[in-house]
N, C-alpha and C positions, 0 to 999 in steps of 0.2 A: 837720234832720239825721236820718238814719235811726238806729234803735236800735243796729244793729250797728256803724255808724261811731262813734256816741257811746261805745259800750262799748270799742271798740278805742282810741279817743282817750283815754278815761279810764285805761285800763290802761297805755298808753304813758306818759302824764304821771305816773301814780303810780310806775311803774318808774323813770323818770328822776329824779323827786324823791327816791325812796328811795335810789338809787345816789348821788346828789349829797350827801344827808345822811350816808350811810355813809362816803364819802370825807372829808367835813369832820370827822366824829368820829374817823376814823383819823388825820388830820393833827393834831388836837388831842392825841390820845394820844401821837403821836410827839414833839410839842413838849414835852409834860409829861415824857416819859421823858428827853429830852435835858436839860431843865432840872434834873431830879432826879438823874440819874446819868451825865451826860455828862462825858467826859474832854476837857480843853482841851489843845491842842497848837498848834504853829506850822506853817503851810502856806505853800508857795511858789506865787505866781501864775505859771501857765505859759501862759495865753492870756486875752486880753480879746476879747470879741466883742459884737456888737449884733444883736438880732433885731427884725424888724418883722412885725406881724400882717397887714399889707396895705399897698397903695399909699396913701401919704398918712397912714398911721396913725403913732401915736407909736412910738418905739422903746424897747426894753428892754435894759438893760445887764447883761452877764453876765461872770463870772470863772470860769475853770477853774483849780482849784488842786490840788496834790498834797500829801499829808501822810503821815507815817509813824506807824504805831500801835505799841503796846507790843511786838508780836512782830516788829518791823522790816519789816513788809510795807508797801508804798506803796499808797495809795488815792487816787482822783481824785474830785473833786466839781465839778459845774457849779452855780453859784448866782447867782440874780438879785440885783443890788445897785443902790443909788442911783447916779445919774450922778456925784455928787460923790465917792462912795467909789470908783467905777470910775476916775475921773480921778486920784485920789490913790494908786491901787495898780496901776501899770503892771506888765508882765511882769517877773519875777525879783525882785519885792518880796515881803514876807511879810505874812500876815494870821493872825489867830487863828481856829482851827476847834474846834468841839466835836463829838465823836462818841460813839456808844455802844460800850462795851467789848464787849458781846455781839454787836454788828453794826456794825463800823467803817464800813460803807458808808452808814449812817444818820448824817448829819452836817449841820452848818450853819456858815456863816461868821458869826462874831460881829461885832457892831458894823457891820453893813452900812448903817446909817442909813436903813433902810426903815421904821423905827418899830416899835412893839410890834404883833405880829401880832394881828389881830382877826378872829374868825370870824363876827361878827354878820351881815355882809352875806351870807355863804354860807348861814347859817341862814334868813335872810329869803327868799332865792331858793328854797331847798329847800321852805320852808313854802308859798310862793306856788304852786310847781309841784304840790306834793301837794294843796293846796286846790283848784287848778284841776281836777286829776284827780278829786277827790271830788265837785266840782260837776257835772262831766260824768256821773259815775256816778249821782248822784242824779237828774239830768235824764233819763238813760237809763231808769231804773226807774220814773219817774213818767209817762213817755210811755205813752199807751194802745197796746195791741196793735193793729196794723193787719193786716188779712188780706193774705196773699201774693197777688200778681197774676200 
């Protein structure tokens, strides 16, 4: 591979890895804020829907809920849930939601049966992408300079 292509590939991989890591860290921070200072309220399921990432791919279950915050304003949330939770909460049933008082649009449905959130896989993916970028960068700088033709 030419030095220029290696350099561009390295920078692209590093950029993607850093962005992926930043998003993961932001999600962790959001979850910690919700756990520490979230307000719990009751929400009403207004829509159930399923999404598929592609033909033949597995499907993801979603609930759209509305909830009222302390200032009487209604907010809406789309949240991925387990299939069992989805089946047990048809439209017009209630679920518990936790939201941030400072930003009521930041919310999560509680007890969605998706299990404890783990960001280990996201950290590993970010590390692999960043490491790949660093490897390409090292290879690029170790290649001898070749004269232009």
